[in-house]
ZAFI-801131 format. One line per field, with one value per residue (C-alpha): residue in three letters; x, y, z. Coordinates in steps of 0.2 Angstrom, whole numbers, always signed. Each point is the difference from the previous one (the first is absolute). Example, Ala and Ser with C-alpha at 12.3 -4.5 7.8 and 13.67 -1.06 7.14 Angstrom:
BEGIN
residu (Ala	Ser)
east (+62	+6)
north (-22	+17)
up (+39	-3)
This chain:
BEGIN
residu (Met	Pro	Ser	Glu	Ala	Asp	Val	Lys	Glu	Ala	Tyr	His	Gln	Trp	Tyr	Tyr	Asn	Ser	Glu	Val	Trp	Gln	Glu	Val	Lys	Phe	Leu	Gly	Val	Pro	Cys	Tyr	Lys	Ser	Val	Ser	Asp	Met	Trp	Asn	Tyr	Gln	Glu	Ile	Leu	Ala	Glu	Leu	Lys	Pro	Ser	Leu	Ile	Val	Glu	Phe	Gly	Thr	Arg	Phe	Gly	Gly	Ser	Ala	Leu	Phe	Phe	Ser	Val	Met	Gly	Arg	Ala	Val	Asn	Pro	Asp	Leu	Lys	Val	Leu	Ser	Val	Asp	Ile	Ser	His	Glu	Asp	Val	Tyr	Pro	Gln	Val	Leu	Leu	Asp	Ser	Ala	Ile	Gln	Leu	Ala	Thr	Gly	Ser	Ser	Ser	Asp	Pro	Val	Ile	Ala	Ala	Arg	Ile	Ala	Lys	Met	Arg	Ala	Leu	Phe	Pro	Gly	Lys	Val	Phe	Phe	Ile	Leu	Asp	Ser	Asp	His	Thr	Lys	Ser	His	Val	Leu	Ala	Glu	Leu	Glu	Leu	Leu	Arg	Ile	Val	Ile	Gln	Ser	Gly	Asp	Tyr	Val	Ile	Val	Glu	Asp	Gly	Asn	Ile	Asn	Gly	His	Pro	Val	Leu	Pro	Gly	Trp	Gly	Glu	Gly	Pro	Tyr	Glu	Ala	Val	Glu	Glu	Tyr	Phe	Ala	Arg	Tyr	Pro	Asp	Asp	Tyr	Thr	Ile	Glu	Thr	Glu	Arg	Glu	Gly	Lys	Phe	Gly	Phe	Thr	Phe	Ala	Pro	Lys	Gly	Phe	Leu	Arg	Lys	Asn)
east (+181	-15	-8	+1	-19	+4	+14	-11	-14	+12	+7	-18	-5	+16	-3	-18	+0	+16	-10	+16	-12	-6	+17	+0	+2	+1	+9	-3	-19	-7	-5	-7	+4	+12	+15	+1	-18	+5	+14	-12	-12	+13	+4	-18	-1	+15	-9	-18	+5	-16	-7	-9	+3	-15	+3	-13	+7	+11	+5	+17	+2	+16	-7	-8	+17	+8	-12	+2	+19	+1	-14	+6	+17	-9	-13	+3	-18	-7	-12	-4	-17	+0	-16	-4	-13	+12	+17	+4	+16	+7	+18	+3	+12	-14	-12	+13	+2	-10	-3	-10	-18	-9	-18	-9	-13	-4	+9	-16	-10	-7	+6	+18	-4	-6	+16	+11	-10	+2	+19	+1	-8	+13	+15	-4	+10	+3	-4	+8	-11	+5	-13	+7	-14	-12	+5	-17	-6	-16	+9	+13	-13	-10	+16	+2	-18	+3	+15	-11	-8	+17	+13	+6	+9	+19	-2	+8	-7	+9	-11	+11	+0	-7	+13	-10	-13	+13	+7	+12	-1	-13	-10	-17	+0	-16	-4	+9	+8	+5	-18	-7	+11	-6	-18	+2	+7	-14	-12	+11	+13	+5	+3	+18	+16	+9	+18	+7	+18	+1	-8	+13	+15	+8	-5	-14	-13	-13	-12	-2	-12	+0	+10	-14	+1	-17	-4)
north (+218	+10	-4	+12	+4	+4	+12	+9	+2	+6	+13	+5	+2	+10	+12	+3	+0	+11	+13	+3	+1	+16	+7	-5	+16	+2	+16	+7	-4	-13	-16	-13	-16	-15	+5	-17	+2	+16	-8	-13	+13	+8	-16	-3	+18	-4	-16	+8	+17	+8	+16	+3	-4	+1	+1	-1	+9	+15	+6	+9	-4	-10	-15	+11	+9	-17	-7	+16	+0	-19	-1	+15	-9	-13	+11	+18	+4	-10	+8	-3	+2	-1	-1	+5	+8	+13	+7	+12	-10	-1	+7	+15	-9	-12	+14	+7	-17	+3	-18	-2	+4	-1	-4	+3	-12	-18	-13	-10	+14	-2	+17	-6	-14	+13	+10	-16	-4	+17	-1	-17	+8	+14	-11	-17	-15	-11	+6	-4	+2	+0	-1	+8	+10	-6	-17	-7	-15	+8	+15	-10	-11	+16	+6	-17	+0	+18	-5	-13	+15	+7	-14	-9	-16	+1	+14	-2	+2	+0	-2	+7	-4	-17	-5	+7	-10	-14	-2	+1	+17	+8	-16	+5	+16	-6	-5	+11	-1	-18	-5	+12	-9	-17	+6	+8	-17	-9	+11	+2	-14	+3	+19	-1	-11	+2	+1	-9	-2	+19	+3	-11	+6	+9	-11	+10	+13	+12	-7	-19	-6	+17	+0	-2	+0	+2	-15)
up (+289	-7	-16	-15	+3	+18	-5	-13	+13	+13	-11	-5	+18	+4	-15	+4	+19	+1	-11	-11	-14	+7	-3	-19	-11	-19	-5	+18	+0	+12	-8	+12	-9	-1	-9	-8	-6	-8	-9	-6	-6	-11	-8	-4	-7	-11	-7	-1	-7	+5	-6	+16	+19	+11	+19	+13	+16	-2	+18	-2	-18	+1	-10	-13	-3	+0	-13	-11	+0	-3	-12	-11	-1	-9	-9	-1	-3	+15	+12	+18	+8	+19	+10	+18	+10	+5	-7	+14	+4	-17	-2	-11	-12	-4	-4	-12	-10	-16	-3	+16	+2	+17	+1	+17	+4	+5	-10	+0	-8	-18	-3	+1	-12	-12	+2	-3	-16	-6	+3	-9	-15	+0	+4	-8	+5	+15	+18	+17	+14	+19	+14	+16	+8	+13	+5	+6	-10	-5	-8	-9	-7	-6	-8	-9	-6	-6	-10	-10	-9	-7	+1	-16	-4	+4	+13	+17	+17	+17	+15	+14	+19	-1	+13	+14	+10	+3	-18	+10	+9	+11	+5	+6	-11	-9	-17	-13	-17	+0	+5	-14	-13	+6	-1	-17	-7	+7	-10	-16	+0	-18	+0	+5	+1	+17	-4	+15	-7	-2	+17	+8	-9	+14	+14	+8	-6	+8	-14	+2	-13	-7	-16	-12	-19	-9	-11)
């Protein structure tokens, strides 16, 4: 009989390799995520009650719309800043959401840090960050370094797609978000607490070692 760990991994492999995650939509807008992660995120938002959500990686805008709707259910004044090098694929209904601001540029550019700092000043309170853009180790590490400029104690960071490169999917993909988190903790071991209980709540996640609360 397979162990619980084997069952969880088998489901993770099926969910990812079947590409069912590419069929996930929020209010009709594609949102390439684990649906159990999305449920976990809204639970975090309900606890954190952020004034600002910062998303690195927009694509179609489904997750930006999700964060806007869920976040404003907790805090009606919440704003969402979604950053990407292009917004040509963003759905019209996302553009019509007044709580969402799109910033075009690299999520590792200091200009983006300045934009986040400005929005923090305008909308003081906790911030929920989610990193879901370029999944190479070097880029994710640069994003985490950039956040050191603007992040504050109690903020929350999700580093998505650490499941690639054999954790447990896409072995041989190359070093990615998982390895970036490991390198970051080697440099700055006291910056964050990894919330492993939260991470494992629904059995599997696209963000292993990626549920981080700022100390």
